[in-house]
C-alpha positions in Angstrom: 161.6 130.7 86.9 159.8 131.4 83.4 158.7 127.9 83.6 156.5 128.0 86.4 155.0 130.8 84.8 154.1 129.0 81.7 153.3 126.0 83.6 151.1 127.6 85.4 149.0 129.1 82.9 148.0 126.5 81.4 144.0 125.6 81.8 142.7 122.1 82.0 139.0 121.8 80.7 136.5 118.6 80.9 135.4 118.2 77.9 131.6 118.7 76.5 130.7 115.0 76.9 131.6 114.8 80.6 128.3 116.8 81.6 126.1 114.8 83.5 122.8 113.8 81.7 119.2 115.2 83.1 117.9 113.6 86.4 114.0 112.8 86.7 112.3 115.5 88.3 110.1 115.5 91.2 106.6 113.3 90.4 108.5 111.8 87.7 109.3 108.4 86.3 112.3 107.8 84.2 114.2 105.3 81.7 117.6 105.0 81.1 119.5 104.6 78.1 122.4 102.2 80.1 122.8 100.7 83.6 123.0 102.3 86.9 120.7 105.4 85.8 123.3 106.6 83.2 123.2 107.5 79.7 120.0 109.2 78.1 116.7 109.9 79.9 113.0 109.4 78.9 110.3 110.6 81.2 107.3 108.5 81.9 104.7 111.1 82.5 101.5 108.2 82.2 101.0 104.8 81.9 101.0 103.4 78.1 100.8 100.5 76.6 103.5 101.1 74.3 106.7 103.0 74.0 107.2 102.8 70.4 106.6 106.4 69.9 108.5 107.6 73.4 112.3 108.3 72.4 115.3 109.3 75.0 115.6 113.1 75.3 117.9 114.2 72.7 121.3 115.4 74.2 121.0 113.3 77.4 123.6 111.3 76.7 125.0 108.1 75.3 121.2 107.1 74.0 120.0 109.4 73.0 116.7 110.3 70.5 116.5 106.2 70.1 113.4 104.6 70.8 112.8 103.7 74.9 110.7 100.6 73.9 113.2 97.3 74.2 116.6 100.1 74.9 115.9 100.8 78.6 118.3 99.1 81.0 117.2 101.1 84.2 114.8 103.3 86.0 113.6 105.8 88.0 110.9 107.1 90.1 110.4 110.0 91.6 107.0 109.8 92.9 106.4 110.5 96.3 103.6 107.3 97.3 103.0 105.8 93.6 104.8 102.9 92.7 105.4 102.2 88.9 105.5 99.4 86.5 106.8 98.2 83.4 106.1 94.9 81.4 108.2 93.5 78.7 105.2 93.1 76.3 103.0 95.6 74.7 99.7 95.9 76.8 101.1 95.7 79.8 101.3 91.4 78.6 104.0 89.0 80.2 106.9 90.0 83.1 107.1 93.1 84.8 109.3 94.9 87.4 107.6 97.1 89.5 109.6 99.9 91.4 108.8 102.2 94.6 108.5 105.3 95.1 111.6 107.5 95.3 113.3 104.2 93.6 116.1 103.6 91.2 117.4 100.4 90.0 118.4 98.3 87.0 115.8 96.6 84.7 115.9 93.0 85.6 117.2 90.8 83.5 113.6 89.3 82.0 113.1 93.8 80.8 116.6 94.8 80.3 116.5 96.1 76.7 113.0 94.6 76.7 110.5 96.6 78.1 107.1 97.2 76.1 105.0 99.6 78.2 104.6 100.8 81.2 101.5 101.8 84.6 101.3 103.2 87.4 101.4 101.0 90.0 97.5 101.6 90.9 96.2 100.3 88.0 98.7 97.5 87.6 96.8 94.1 88.7 98.6 91.1 90.0 99.9 89.0 87.5 100.3 91.2 84.6 97.1 92.0 83.2 94.8 95.4 83.3 
């Protein structure tokens, strides 16, 4: 009987690392350090000619505080009616991926960990230039 009382009083807690990373908020696009929207997250509010100054948010998972440029593996768009583009090279050059509103996916093999500029689709002209 004493064994049952002791066993019942042992509590199991999840480690702090098990907390989910922050997700993308409404009207934002986000990059993730790992595939399948896992790891650290970085919010992209506007398109940028280069991502060298942006970092993954602190304390959001593996990859926190790393530069976004050439470190993203997946992305997420919470925009309502605007597609989002990411280019391999700075200044909207090179191969690119587009993501429809409310979409999420892994970056293609041409852009996984090789991403340097972003833009909202209405400003994007086919073929990679702007």
